[in-house]
C-alpha positions in Angstrom: 0.7 8.0 -10.0 2.6 11.0 -8.7 4.5 13.9 -10.2 6.1 16.8 -8.5 7.2 19.6 -10.9 9.6 22.5 -10.1 8.9 22.4 -6.3 10.3 25.4 -4.4 10.0 26.0 -0.6 11.5 28.5 1.6 11.2 29.3 5.3 12.2 33.0 5.8 15.5 33.5 4.0 16.3 29.7 3.9 15.7 28.0 0.6 14.9 24.4 1.5 13.8 23.1 -1.9 15.1 24.5 -5.1 13.1 23.3 -8.1 12.7 19.6 -7.3 11.2 17.3 -9.9 10.0 13.8 -9.1 7.9 11.2 -11.0 6.7 7.9 -9.4 4.9 4.9 -10.9 2.3 2.8 -9.2 3.9 0.0 -7.2 7.3 1.6 -7.0 9.3 1.8 -3.8 11.4 5.0 -3.8 14.0 5.9 -1.1 15.3 9.4 -0.6 18.6 9.8 1.3 20.7 12.8 2.2 22.2 14.7 5.1 20.0 16.4 7.7 18.7 19.7 6.4 18.9 18.5 2.7 15.1 19.0 2.3 13.9 15.4 2.4 11.2 15.7 5.0 10.0 19.0 3.6 9.6 17.3 0.2 7.7 14.4 1.8 5.4 16.8 3.6 4.6 18.7 0.3 3.9 15.6 -1.8 1.8 14.3 1.1 -0.2 17.6 1.1 0.7 18.3 4.7 2.4 21.5 3.5 2.2 23.6 0.3 5.0 24.5 -2.0 5.8 28.2 -2.6 6.1 27.3 -6.3 5.5 24.2 -8.4 2.8 21.6 -8.9 2.0 18.2 -7.3 -0.3 15.8 -9.1 -1.5 12.5 -7.5 -3.7 10.1 -9.6 -4.4 12.9 -12.1 -5.6 15.3 -9.3 -3.6 18.6 -9.0 -3.7 18.7 -5.3 -2.3 22.3 -5.2 -5.6 23.5 -6.5 -7.7 21.9 -3.8 -9.2 24.0 -0.9 -8.2 23.0 2.6 -11.3 20.9 3.4 -11.2 19.0 0.1 -7.5 18.5 0.4 -8.0 17.0 3.9 -10.5 14.5 2.5 -8.3 13.7 -0.5 -5.3 13.1 1.9 -7.3 10.8 4.2 -8.5 8.7 1.3 -5.4 8.5 -0.9 -2.3 8.9 1.3 -1.0 6.9 4.3 1.8 8.1 6.6 4.3 6.3 8.7 6.6 8.4 10.9 9.7 7.6 13.0 7.6 8.0 16.1 4.4 6.0 16.1 2.0 8.7 17.3 -0.4 6.1 18.6 -3.1 7.3 21.0 -2.2 5.7 24.4 -5.7 5.2 25.7 -6.8 3.2 22.6 -6.1 -0.4 21.7 -4.2 -1.4 18.6 -7.4 -2.1 16.8 -8.9 1.2 17.8 -5.7 3.1 16.7 -5.8 1.4 13.3 -9.5 2.3 12.9 -9.3 6.0 13.5 -8.6 7.3 9.9 -11.5 5.1 8.6 -13.9 6.4 11.2 -13.0 10.0 10.2 -14.1 9.0 6.6 -17.6 8.0 7.9 -17.2 4.2 7.4 -19.4 2.0 9.6 -18.0 0.9 12.9 -18.5 -2.8 12.1 -16.8 -2.6 8.7 -13.9 -0.7 10.1 -13.4 -3.1 12.9 -13.3 -6.1 10.6 -10.9 -4.4 8.2 -8.6 -3.3 11.1 -8.5 -6.9 12.3 -7.6 -8.2 8.9 -4.8 -5.7 8.6 -3.4 -6.5 12.0 -3.6 -10.2 11.2 -1.7 -9.5 7.9 1.0 -7.7 9.8 1.4 -10.6 12.3 -0.4 -8.8 15.1 -3.4 -11.1 15.5 -2.8 -11.7 19.2 -2.4 -7.9 19.9 -5.8 -6.5 18.9 -6.8 -5.5 22.4 -3.3 -4.3 23.6 -2.7 -0.7 24.2 0.6 1.0 23.0 2.3 0.7 26.4 1.8 -3.1 26.2 3.5 -3.3 22.8 7.2 -3.3 21.8 8.6 -0.6 19.5 8.4 -2.9 16.5 4.8 -3.9 17.3 3.8 -0.2 17.7 5.3 0.6 14.3 3.3 -2.3 12.8 0.1 -0.8 14.2 1.1 2.5 12.7 1.6 0.8 9.3 -1.8 -0.9 9.6 -3.3 2.5 10.4 -1.7 4.0 7.3 -3.3 1.2 5.2 -6.8 1.3 6.6 -8.3 3.5 3.9 -6.6 1.6 1.0 -4.4 4.6 0.0 -2.4 4.2 -3.2 0.6 6.1 -1.7 2.4 5.4 1.5 4.9 8.1 2.7 7.4 7.0 5.4 9.7 9.4 7.2 12.5 7.6 9.0 10.2 4.7 9.7 12.9 2.5 11.3 14.9 5.4 12.9 13.7 4.5 16.4 14.0 0.7 16.1 16.9 -1.7 16.7 18.6 -3.3 13.7 16.6 -6.6 13.8 13.3 -4.9 14.1 14.3 -2.5 11.4 15.0 -5.4 9.0 11.6 -6.9 9.8 9.9 -3.6 9.0 11.8 -3.2 5.8 10.7 -6.7 4.6 7.2 -5.8 5.5 7.2 -2.8 3.2 8.2 -5.0 0.2 5.6 -7.6 1.2 2.9 -5.0 1.2 4.0 -3.7 -2.1 3.9 -7.2 -3.6 0.5 -8.2 -2.0 -1.4 -4.9 -2.2 0.4 -3.0 -5.0 1.2 -0.1 -2.6 3.5 2.7 -3.7 6.1 3.8 -1.1 8.3 6.9 -0.8 10.7 6.4 2.1 12.9 9.0 3.6 15.7 7.3 5.5 19.2 7.4 6.8 19.3 3.6 6.7 21.4 2.8 3.7 20.5 -0.9 3.8 16.8 0.0 3.4 17.6 2.7 0.8 19.5 0.3 -1.4 16.6 -2.2 -1.3 14.3 0.3 -3.1 13.6 0.3 -6.8 15.2 3.7 -6.9 17.5 5.5 -4.4 17.5 9.3 -4.8 20.0 11.5 -3.1 19.2 15.1 -2.0 21.7 17.8 -1.3 20.9 21.4 -0.5 17.3 21.1 -1.6 18.0 19.4 -4.9 18.3 15.8 -6.3 22.0 15.2 -7.2 21.6 11.8 -9.0 
């Protein structure tokens, strides 16, 4: 479902990615580990179309995303890719259900359909009694579950997670990790997870290590 070929990226004189190649099958869970500055998050941003490579090609579901103009790329991203970050980035004035609904409302879905789907996702993630709670009323783990539901609202084939449990305690992290595999099994989601958590990394179908902008194994 995704290939990244010969990806190079520099910032000024710093070469962050040096000819990275990656191929991912539908339904796989891939973990990427490595020290800070190895290029993990930069690669995630490029395959997630949040940034563009200086050189190379990214193809998602047979679409060469590098060739898309900015507006078309934004629509493609919203429909095909979900993001989960270390910090939840929930809007504090909105309820859990409203936060989950936002990406679907951007895509012009009807309010009634979006609300029903957001409710189903929150229920699936064990948040059925938190629909009307605002982020300040939720624990860190609950906020991250809302963020996961938001990532799923448009039925994207690909979920990209950057240190998703980095801000959680060990018990909540384990719950989140199990949740990813549950979603893969139930919804056939594909996950690419950048993490320093070796326990999570080893659970993946493949664990890839980056060093100095390249995969080393």
